KEGU-778384 format. One record per residue (C-alpha): residue in three letters; y, x, z. Coordinates in pm, whole numbers, plus 32768, in hexadecimal, padded with zeros to 4 digits. Example, Ala and Ser with C-alpha at 12.3 -4.5 7.8 and 13.67 -1.06 7.14 Angstrom:
# residues 2
Ala7E3E84CE830CSer7F96855782CA
//
This chain:
# residues 722
Unk61C6E342B474Unk6117E37AB5C2Unk60F7E4F0B57DUnk6267E50CB521Unk62DCE45BB65BUnk61F3E532B72DUnk6282E66CB68FUnk63E9E603B6DCUnk6389E5BAB847Unk62E1E70CB873Unk6407E7CAB7D9Unk6500E713B8B9Unk6433E75BB9EEUnk6412E8CAB98FUnk6589E8F7B954Unk65D5E849BA9FUnk64DEE929BB55Unk6579EA6ABAC8Unk66DDE9F6BB15Unk6691E989BC7AUnk65CCEAC0BCD7Unk66E3EB9FBC4EUnk67E5EAF6BD2EUnk66F9EAFEBE58Unk66C3EC76BE34Unk683AECB8BE3FUnk6872EBD4BF6BUnk6745EC60C024Unk67BDEDC8C001Unk6911ED6BC090Unk6875ECACC1B2Unk6789EDCDC1FCUnk68AAEEC8C203Unk6966EDEEC2FBUnk682DEDAFC3CDUnk67BCEF1AC3E2Unk691CEF8DC43BUnk6929EE99C55FUnk67CCEEF9C5D6Unk6827F069C5CAUnk6956F036C6A9Unk6891EF55C796Unk676AF03FC7C1Unk6846F178C7D8Unk691AF0F7C8F9Unk6827F15FCA0DUnk67F7F2BDC980Unk6971F2EAC955Unk69ACF276CABBUnk68A8F36FCB3AUnk6958F488CA7FUnk6AACF426CB10Unk6A1BF418CC72Unk6985F574CC54Unk6ACDF603CBD2Unk6B80F575CD04Unk6A72F5F6CDF2Unk6A82F752CD59Unk6BFFF75CCD77Unk6BF7F6F0CEE4Unk6AE2F7E8CF38Unk6B9DF90CCE98Unk6CDEF89FCF45Unk6C39F8A1D09EUnk6B8EF9EDD062Unk6CDEFA8FD012Unk6D7FFA18D158Unk6D9DFB12D27BUnk6C78FB14D36CUnk6CE8FA85D4BCUnk6B95FA58D567Unk6A84FB35D5F5Unk698EFB28D4D2Unk6862FBA7D594Unk6894FAB9D6B8Unk68CDF98DD5D5Unk679DF9ECD506Unk66BAF9F9D638Unk674BF8B1D6B8Unk66FCF7F6D574Unk65BDF89AD4F3Unk646DF8E4D591Unk6358F9D6D533Unk6205F930D50DUnk60AEF9C7D54EUnk6067F9D7D3D5Unk6186FAD1D3A7Unk627FF9DBD30EUnk63D2F969D395Unk642BF7F9D3A7Unk6545F72ED442Unk6466F676D53DUnk6386F6F3D65BUnk6215F70ED602Unk61A4F676D74BUnk6250F52AD704Unk61D7F412D620Unk627BF404D4C4Unk62B4F290D503Unk63C4F2F1D5FFUnk6487F3A1D4F0Unk65B2F2D3D474Unk657EF300D2FCUnk6686F1F7D2B0Unk67A7F2C7D33FUnk672DF42BD313Unk6698F50BD20AUnk6552F5C6D227Unk656AF744D224Unk6446F81FD1BCUnk643DF99FD1C3Unk62FBFA38D13EUnk6226FB49D1D4Unk629AFCB3D1D0Unk6400FC54D17AUnk64FEFD50D1FDUnk65FDFC8CD2C7Unk6747FD34D272Unk689EFCCAD2EBUnk68FAFC66D18AUnk67C2FB84D173Unk6815FAF1D2CAUnk6977FAACD250Unk68FCFA01D114Unk6804F927D1D4Unk68FFF8C1D2E0Unk6A05F867D1D7Unk6910F7ADD0F0Unk685CF6E9D203Unk6973F5F5D268Unk69FDF5E6D106Unk68B2F579D069Unk687DF480D188Unk69CEF3DAD14DUnk69BAF3C9CFD2Unk6846F379CFCFUnk687CF249D0AEUnk69A3F1D4CFD8Unk68DCF1F3CE95Unk678DF172CF1BUnk67C2F016CE88Unk67AAF0ACCD27Unk66E5F1EFCD57Unk65B3F218CE33Unk660BF37CCE9DUnk670EF491CE90Unk66B6F5FFCECCUnk672DF768CECCUnk6619F869CE8AUnk6657F9DFCEB5Unk65A5FB06CE0EUnk6533FB8ACF63Unk6443FA5CCF75Unk6525F98FD056Unk6576F821D00FUnk665FF718D09CUnk65E0F5BED02FUnk665EF460D07FUnk6566F343D040Unk65CBF206D0F4Unk64BEF18ED1E6Unk63BCF299D185Unk639AF3DFD253Unk6317F48CD11CUnk636AF5F2D183Unk62BEF5CDD2D9Unk617BF568D229Unk6187F67DD123Unk6069F77DD12DUnk60BDF8E1D19AUnk6062F97FD04CUnk6169F8C7CF7DUnk622DF9BCCEA5Unk6355F905CE09Unk63C2FA17CD0FUnk627DF9DDCC50Unk62BCF867CC24Unk634AF7DBCAE1Unk6470F739CB97Unk64E3F89ACBF5Unk647BF998CAF2Unk6505F8D9C9C3Unk6665F91ACA4DUnk663AFA7FCAD5Unk66EBFBA7CA2AUnk65AFFC0AC96AUnk6573FAB8C8C7Unk66DCFA3DC8C0Unk67C9FB63C887Unk68D0FA73C7F8Unk68DDF9BCC94BUnk68C5F863C8A9Unk6849F727C958Unk66D1F6FAC929Unk65D7F5DCC93AUnk6466F5FBC98DUnk6349F54BC8DFUnk62DDF3F0C94EUnk61E7F3F1CA72Unk613CF2FCCB5CUnk61AAF340CCC4Unk606FF322CD9EUnk612EF2D5CEE0Unk61C0F189CE67Unk60F4F156CD26Unk6220F132CC3BUnk6282F1DFCAF6Unk63A8F2CCCB1CUnk646BF3DDCA6FUnk653CF4E6CB1FUnk66A1F53ECABFUnk66F5F6A8CB1CUnk6842F761CB2FUnk684EF8D9CB7BUnk693BF956CC8DUnk69E7FAAACC61Unk6AE5FB61CD33Unk6B73FC3BCC26Unk6A41FCEACB99Unk696DFCB4CCD0Unk6866FBA0CCA9Unk6863FAC8CDE5Unk6764F9C3CD7EUnk675BF86CCCDBUnk67CFF70ECD3CUnk670FF5E7CCB5Unk66C5F475CCA9Unk6576F3C9CC67Unk65B1F29DCB83Unk64B2F17FCB97Unk6446F116CA36Unk6376EFDDCA7FUnk6491EEECCA2AUnk64EBEFB2C8F1Unk637FEFB1C87DUnk6350EE3FC8C3Unk649CEDEAC81DUnk6442EEBAC6ECUnk62F8EE00C6BEUnk6368EC9EC711Unk64DAEC92C6B0Unk64BCEC94C536Unk6527EBDCC3FEUnk642EEAD0C38CUnk6317EB6CC2BFUnk637CECD5C30FUnk6318EDDAC40FUnk63C7EF03C4B7Unk6354F063C50EUnk63E7F19DC5AEUnk6384F308C573Unk6415F463C5AAUnk6483F556C49EUnk6350F62EC4E3Unk626AF507C48CUnk620FF49FC5EFUnk61DAF324C5EFUnk628BF270C70FUnk6270F0F8C6C4Unk6197F045C5C3Unk6121EED9C5EBUnk5FBEEF26C56BUnk5F8CF078C616Unk5FF4F03BC77FUnk5E97F08BC804Unk5E85F1D4C741Unk5FDCF23FC7C2Unk5F70F1F8C929Unk5E2AF2B8C900Unk5EE1F3E7C876Unk5FE2F3DFC995Unk60FDF3C8C897Unk607FF4F0C7C6Unk6001F425C69AUnk607DF4CBC559Unk609BF410C410Unk5FF6F531C353Unk5EBCF506C429Unk5E9AF393C3D3Unk5DD9F327C29FUnk5EE8F236C22FUnk5F81F28AC0D7Unk6079F16AC0F5Unk6105F1ECC240Unk6118F34DC1B3Unk61E1F2D3C088Unk62D5F223C173Unk62FCF364C240Unk6340F439C10AUnk643EF344C077Unk64F8F31FC1C3Unk6506F493C21CUnk6573F4F5C0B9Unk6699F3FFC0C4Unk67F3F48CC111Unk68B4F365C1A2Unk68A0F30FC315Unk6893F196C2DCUnk6831F104C18CUnk6730F037C0C8Unk6644F0D1BFCAUnk6534F041BEEBUnk63C3F09DBF09Unk635BF042BDA7Unk61F0F0ADBDCEUnk61B1EFB9BEECUnk62ABEEAFBE75Unk6385EEACBFABUnk64DEEF07C031Unk650EF004C14AUnk6641EFD1C229Unk6681F11AC2E4Unk675FF18DC400Unk6757F2B8C4EBUnk6776F27BC660Unk6888F34BC701Unk6803F440C801Unk6696F488C7B0Unk66E2F45AC63AUnk65B1F37CC609Unk6583F2B7C4C7Unk658AF13CC4F6Unk64F7F096C3BCUnk64DAEF26C359Unk63D5EEE0C249Unk6431EDB1C173Unk631DED48C076Unk639DECD5BF23Unk629DEBBCBF29Unk638FEAFDC00CUnk6487EAF2BEECUnk637AEA8EBDF1Unk6317E964BEC8Unk647CE8DFBED8Unk64ADE90DBD61Unk6361E864BD1AUnk63C5E72FBDE1Unk64EBE6FCBCF5Unk6419E737BBBFUnk630AE650BC44Unk6405E530BC63Unk645EE559BAF3Unk62EDE563BA96Unk62A8E42ABB64Unk63C3E366BAC7Unk6355E3D0B96DUnk61EBE377B9B6Unk624FE218BA20Unk6315E1E8B8DFUnk61F0E271B815Unk60FDE184B8C5Unk61D7E057B873Unk61EBE0C6B706Unk6070E0F0B6EEUnk6036DF96B788Unk6121DEF7B689Unk6073DFB0B571Unk5F1DDF3DB5EDUnk5F97DDD4B5F6Unk600FDDE5B48EUnk5ECFDE8BB419Unk5DFCDD82B4C2Unk5EB5DC5FB425Unk5EE1DCF2B2C9Unk5DA2DDBDB298Unk5C97DD8CB3A3Unk5C7FDC0EB392Unk5C64DC01B211Unk5B5CDD14B21BUnk5A96DC53B322Unk5A99DB1EB243Unk5A28DBEEB11BUnk5911DC8CB1EEUnk5893DB35B25AUnk5891DAC3B0F0Unk57D0DBFCB087Unk56C9DBBAB193Unk56A4DA54B11AUnk5679DAD1AFB7Unk5574DBCFB028Unk54ADDAB3B0CAUnk54B4D9ECAF85Unk55BCD8F2AFF3Unk56A4D8BCAECAUnk5779D7AEAF72Unk58A3D898AF9EUnk5A12D840AF6EUnk5B0AD94DAFDDUnk5C7FD904B009Unk5D2CD968AEC5Unk5E89D8EEAF2CUnk5EFBDA4AAFA0Unk5FE2DAFBAEABUnk5F72DC5CAF02Unk5E48DD38AEA6Unk5D64DC76AF96Unk5DB3DB34AED9Unk5D51DBD9AD8EUnk5C14DC63AE30Unk5BB9DB06AEB0Unk5BE1DA74AD50Unk5B08DB86ACBBUnk5A00DB56ADCCUnk59F1D9DAAD8EUnk59C8DA1BAC1AUnk58B4DB1AAC5BUnk57FCDA1EAD39Unk5800D91AAC22Unk5777DA12AB26Unk566ADA8BAC15Unk55FED927AC5AUnk55CAD8E9AAE5Unk5517DA34AABAUnk542BD9F0ABDBUnk53D0D8A1AB43Unk5374D948A9FCUnk52B6DA58AAAFUnk51EED95AAB72Unk517BD8BBAA31Unk511DDA09A999Unk506FDA6DAADBUnk4F8DD93EAAC9Unk4F24D9A1A96BUnk4EE2DB09A9CAUnk4E35DABFAB11Unk4CDDDA98AA77Unk4CF4DBDBA9B2Unk4D7CDC98AADFUnk4C64DC1AABBCUnk4B66DCACAACCUnk4C0ADDFDAAC5Unk4C53DDFFAC39Unk4AE9DE33AC93Unk4ADADF67ABB7Unk4C20DFFEAC34Unk4BF6DFA2ADA4Unk4B22E0CFADF7Unk4C0DE1B9AD39Unk4D3EE12DADEDUnk4C9AE15DAF3EUnk4C55E2CAAEEDUnk4DBEE2F8AE7FUnk4E3BE25AAFC2Unk4D6EE346B096Unk4DE9E472AFD2Unk4F50E3FBAFECUnk4F31E3C9B165Unk4EA9E529B18DUnk4FC6E5BDB0C1Unk50CFE4F8B181Unk503EE55FB2D1Unk5032E6CDB268Unk519BE6BDB1F1Unk5208E613B334Unk516BE71FB40CUnk51FDE83CB33FUnk5359E7A6B353Unk5342E741B4C2Unk53D5E884B545Unk54FCE879B453Unk5535E709B49CUnk5537E73EB615Unk562BE85EB5F2Unk570AE798B509Unk570BE662B5E2Unk5755E72CB71AUnk5873E7E1B66EUnk590BE6AAB5D2Unk58F3E5DCB712Unk5967E6F6B7F9Unk5AC7E71BB768Unk5B35E5ACB773Unk5A88E565B8BFUnk5B2DE698B95BUnk5C7AE61CB8D5Unk5C3DE4C2B969Unk5BB7E54DBAB3Unk5CD2E64ABAD6Unk5DDDE544BA9AUnk5D4BE442BB89Unk5DE1E504BCADUnk5F36E501BC08Unk5F19E38FBBB3Unk5EBBE34ABD1DUnk5FE3E41ABD9BUnk60D5E37EBCA4Unk605CE222BCFBUnk6085E268BE6FUnk61E5E2EEBE31Unk6240E1B8BD67Unk61B7E0CBBE6FUnk626EE190BF7EUnk63ACE174BEAFUnk6380DFF9BE95Unk6336DFE7C00BUnk6471E0B0C05FUnk6537DFCEBF73Unk64B0DE97C021Unk64FFDF2BC179Unk6663DF85C11AUnk66A5DE52C03FUnk6600DD33C0FFUnk66AFDC2BC028Unk669EDC9EBEBBUnk6731DBD4BD9DUnk6678DA97BD3BUnk6604DB2FBBF4Unk6563DC57BCACUnk64CCDB73BDB9Unk6435DA91BCAFUnk63A1DBBBBBF9Unk630DDC41BD3EUnk6266DAF2BD8AUnk61E0DAD6BC27Unk615CDC3EBC2EUnk60A4DC12BD7EUnk60F5DD77BDE8Unk601ADD67BF22Unk5EE1DD1CBE56Unk5F34DE2DBD59Unk5F6FDF32BE6CUnk5E18DEE2BF05Unk5D50DEB8BDC6Unk5DECDFE3BD12Unk5D63E0E2BE09Unk5C08E042BDF6Unk5C1EE058BC7CUnk5C84E1C9BC88Unk5B68E215BD7EUnk5A6EE16CBC95Unk5AF2E23ABB72Unk5AD5E37ABC42Unk596CE328BCA4Unk5916E2E6BB39Unk59BAE427BABFUnk590BE4F0BBD0Unk57BCE45FBB63Unk57FEE4BAB9F7Unk586AE61BBA57Unk5729E64ABB22Unk5656E5DDB9F7Unk571DE6C0B90CUnk56F6E7E5B9FAUnk557EE7A7BA0FUnk5564E79AB893Unk562EE8DAB86BUnk555DE996B96AUnk541AE912B8D2Unk5480E980B774Unk551FEAC9B7F0Unk566DEA88B74BUnk571AEB95B814Unk56D0ECB0B903Unk578CECCABA4EUnk5809EE12BADAUnk5700EED8BB92Unk5793EF55BCDAUnk5758EF77BE50Unk57AFEE36BF0CUnk578DED95C063Unk5678EC90C03EUnk56E6EBE1C17EUnk5833EB91C0D9Unk577AEB03BFACUnk56A5EA22C08CUnk57D7E9AFC14FUnk5898E965C00CUnk5771E89EBF87Unk5764E7D4C0CCUnk58D8E795C0A4Unk589EE706BF47Unk578CE624BFD0Unk5852E5BEC104Unk588EE45DC081Unk5717E427C071Unk56DCE4B6C1CEUnk57DDE3DFC281Unk5780E2A3C33DUnk5772E155C285Unk574BDFEEC2F5Unk55D6E00DC2BAUnk558FE155C36EUnk5628E262C44FUnk569CE3ADC3C2Unk5590E4A1C34BUnk5581E5C5C43FUnk5596E729C3B5Unk54FBE832C498Unk5549E997C428Unk54A0EAD1C4A9Unk553DEBEFC3E5Unk54B8ED4FC408Unk556EEE96C3D5Unk5544EF45C284Unk5627EFF9C18BUnk56C8EF6EC051Unk55C6EF0BBF4AUnk55E0EF69BDDBUnk55B7EE2CBD0DUnk5653ED34BC1BUnk571CEC77BD20Unk5758EB3BBC54Unk55ECEB12BBF5Unk5571EB51BD59Unk5665EA44BDD2Unk55D8E958BCC8Unk547AE992BD54Unk54F7E949BEB6Unk55A3E80DBE38Unk546AE78ABD89Unk5385E7CABEB4Unk5478E737BFB2Unk54B6E606BED5Unk533FE5C7BEC3Unk5329E5E8C03FUnk5439E4E2C069Unk5387E3FCBF71Unk5243E425C033Unk52F0E3CFC17DUnk5393E29BC0E7Unk5241E22EC05EUnk51A9E254C1BAUnk52B3E167C245Unk5245E047C167Unk51EFDF18C23BUnk5272DFAFC381Unk539CDF29C442Unk54B9E000C4C4Unk5435E027C629Unk52DEE09CC5B8Unk5379E1A7C4DBUnk5464E20EC5F5Unk533FE241C6E5Unk528AE319C5E6Unk53AFE3B1C525Unk53AAE445C3C8Unk53B0E5C1C3E2Unk53CFE6DDC2E6Unk537EE838C372Unk5408E96DC2C2Unk539BEAC6C33CUnk53C6EC22C2A8Unk533CED79C2FAUnk52F6EECFC266Unk5182EF18C231Unk50DCF06BC253Unk50BFF084C0D9Unk523EF084C0C2Unk523FEF1EC045Unk5329EE0DC0C0Unk5268ECD4C120Unk5316EB81C120Unk5252EA58C1ACUnk52D2E8F5C16EUnk5203E7E2C211Unk522BE66EC253Unk5173E561C318Unk516FE46AC1F7Unk5054E3B6C145Unk4FAFE4F2C0BDUnk4F0EE524BF66Unk4DB9E490BF0EUnk4CB1E59FBEEBUnk4C48E533BD8EUnk4DA2E579BCF6Unk4E05E6B2BDB9Unk4D88E791BCA0Unk4E76E6E5BBA8Unk4FBFE6EBBC69Unk5040E822BBB3Unk4FEBE79BBA56Unk5117E747B976Unk5171E5D4B967Unk506FE57BBA72Unk5106E485BB6CUnk508FE372BC54Unk51EAE2D8BC72Unk5253E196BBC2Unk530EE1A4BA78Unk5474E214BAB3Unk5422E2BCBC01Unk539FE408BB7FUnk5373E4D2BA40Unk523EE598BAA3Unk52F6E6DEBA61Unk536DE73CBBC1Unk5239E7E7BC51Unk51D1E871BAFDUnk5322E91DBAD1Unk531DE993BC3BUnk51C3EA2EBC06Unk523DEAD9BACAUnk5374EB62BB7DUnk52AEEBEDBCA6Unk517EEC7DBBF3Unk51FFECEABA9FUnk536BED3CBADBUnk5340EDDDBC34Unk51D1EE50BC3BUnk51A3ED78BD6EUnk50AFEC71BDEBUnk50CBEAFBBE28Unk4FC3EA42BEF5Unk4F9EE8D9BF61Unk4ED0E85BC088Unk4EC3E6E8C0CDUnk4DF8E5E6C18AUnk4E2CE47EC12CUnk4EE2E3C3C240Unk4F40E502C300Unk503BE5B1C21FUnk5060E6C9C122Unk50B0E83CC13DUnk513AE918C022Unk512DEA94C050Unk520AEB74BF78Unk51D8ECEEBF73Unk52B7EDD4BEA7Unk52E3EF4FBEBCUnk5421EFDCBF56Unk5444F0E2BE41Unk53CDF0DEBCD7
//
């Protein structure tokens, strides 16, 4: 009946899980489509505004250049621009400090060396200078600079508050810079707007990208107008403004990575030139391939290999890909919460059913069997004064009647036998002397045969016991966590009920007082902890038996021994922590550097566990008779150090400052079943199995050095490669 109810509960939970996760997948895809569409519009607004500004600037520049010339170009040029000693032209005298230049109201003009100053160039400069100043100031709240760069290596740049052009070196050649050549006739014959790669501007230490628009008068290329767009807010928003449990990234169509929450340092080191193909990250490469192969501008696709959804949009302007990665594990967790509630409810019902069944079994079967067992023990001791209850009308009543009848017959038979025994006693006594020696010889032979049979079957018995105990104890141990969780959930449910229903019905209040829920909630966790400690102890013994009898062989592979030591310390943490009788045992680690070691990882960990457990036992033995303060002044310490020897062996030294090992028994510590601990505290297999694992399985060495009263040191040496 218990198995049937359990099956129904599991099937119900499974169906609920499948149904919930199916609905969640549909809802999540719709939410992601809405989210990624909104993010695309939000993040594209700045780039679209930059494009609109540059279109307006280009129109106004072309309009002014087409107007009739009403000024003396040469005179105006000499009035505004000055030739410096380095051969360049700038719009500020060289003999004055750049701090006097009003970079808030005016642009900076730079004309490179060896540039032929034609009237047409003078006209372009004089028309662009006030225009860029006016628009640059108006747009400075959104864009750090506005500029017009000409193919003759002349530039008009507005950067509010920074006299950038006055500080430029004389050998700057703008046509060779990316912000110019990507839009020139050679690289951009279609005359489309262009965007540079991401770069870190050294003057203000911010990430930027440049939007470029070519300027043509008919077929004559006049230069480019551009904005530098600061990306710091976009990058920070991409990393921090995300859906719970997800992350965002941005990359270009050519594979250049722009924003990634785990690769910010690499992007900075590469100055924005980090390409996905150059990164050893198969997951990121799969995302790039799926996104770039997709046709839609904004959509959601499924990455089945990595169990995740990819919400994709393309940012208007630079046409970057903005991707949100949504792991499917988020959906599994929500679906599991629903299924877990069904499992919990079913488990409670199953527990109640089992308790009722146990009560019935105790009353109807256990108590009659106990009475029958007591009567059998009386009969075995020769007490025939037995009278079982025969009033029951079931099989136990019939058995009691038969047992009473058997007792009466046995009593009569024993009386007759006693009489016959008295008659035969004399004859037996005579023959006993003759047979006594023969019987003794038979007993010795029998004992030898039994002992031989026991030893030959010991290995099979150990293996069988370990196997038979391992399955049920693993089942019990594995379910203790669930029982603990279910119990906590039930108690929380009762607590929430009490908080929200402070005055329950009288029937419920009476049941609560009779149940004594507070005592149950406290004692239940102690009971579960005791069960866990007991199951852990049984599993340790089973594991020792299995290793000793070589029931299985672990995988031989290269592992990190430091991780094995740390995991073993984690298992023993409850024994290392402070108690009312002593402070915590200190662990001092001195790990060396060496490569992965080829070994049977599970067996090596078993050796670590046995040695460390013995060290803890030795420290606890050294604390006997000492008070807390004395132990605190001279604390318990376990030192663990590792290094690589010249013979290409890894050496692990585990030492303690415990009681030490007496000299007369040091030669026996690796013998099977040899132990100095009380019954129930040790099996005598730990160090023997550890010695077997190190020396036989790994061709290594295991030494022990100890001085009584000063501590013990175990040295393990195993080769790195076999």
